[in-house]
C-alpha positions in Angstrom: -8.5 4.8 -1.5 -9.4 5.4 -5.1 -8.6 3.3 -8.1 -7.8 4.9 -11.5 -7.1 3.4 -14.9 -4.1 5.6 -15.7 -1.8 8.4 -14.4 -3.7 10.7 -16.8 -6.9 9.8 -15.1 -5.4 10.6 -11.7 -4.2 14.0 -13.0 -7.7 14.9 -14.3 -9.3 13.8 -11.1 -6.9 15.8 -9.0 -7.3 19.1 -10.9 -5.2 21.6 -8.9 -4.9 19.5 -5.8 -1.6 17.8 -4.9 -1.5 14.0 -5.1 -1.0 11.7 -2.2 0.7 8.4 -2.6 -0.1 6.5 -5.7 0.8 2.9 -6.5 0.0 0.4 -9.3 -2.8 -2.0 -8.6 -0.4 -4.8 -8.9 1.6 -3.4 -6.0 -1.7 -3.0 -4.1 -2.5 -6.6 -4.7 0.9 -7.7 -3.4 0.5 -5.5 -0.4 -2.9 -7.0 0.5 -1.6 -10.5 0.0 1.5 -10.0 2.2 -0.4 -8.0 4.8 -3.5 -10.3 5.2 -2.8 -13.8 3.6 -2.1 -15.5 7.0 -5.0 -13.8 8.8 -7.2 -16.9 9.0 -4.5 -19.3 10.1 -5.4 -21.0 13.4 -2.3 -19.7 15.2 -2.4 -16.2 13.7 -0.9 -13.4 15.8 -0.9 -9.7 14.8 2.2 -8.8 12.9 4.8 -6.6 14.5 5.4 -3.0 13.4 8.8 -4.1 12.1 7.3 -7.0 10.1 4.7 -4.7 8.5 7.3 -2.0 7.8 9.5 -4.7 6.1 6.5 -5.6 3.9 6.2 -2.0 2.8 9.9 -1.6 2.3 10.2 -4.8 0.2 7.4 -3.6 -2.1 9.3 -0.3 -2.6 6.8 1.7 -0.6 9.2 4.1 1.0 9.1 7.7 2.1 7.2 9.6 4.8 3.8 8.4 3.7 4.7 4.8 4.0 6.7 5.0 7.3 4.7 3.4 10.1 4.5 5.2 13.5 
């Protein structure tokens, strides 16, 4: 994971390479919160694949890159 300040910065860093998935840092923050916020709860259980996929879908993270196996 790399953090960049702008799309232009991403383009400069990539040069001639093709980009992978890019998301705004605000979406990254929401993803981290939704994915991990309950991790320290006493009754925590691992989330199901369907739960995690629903988190990605709700945040608009769709397409092959964001499809869980």
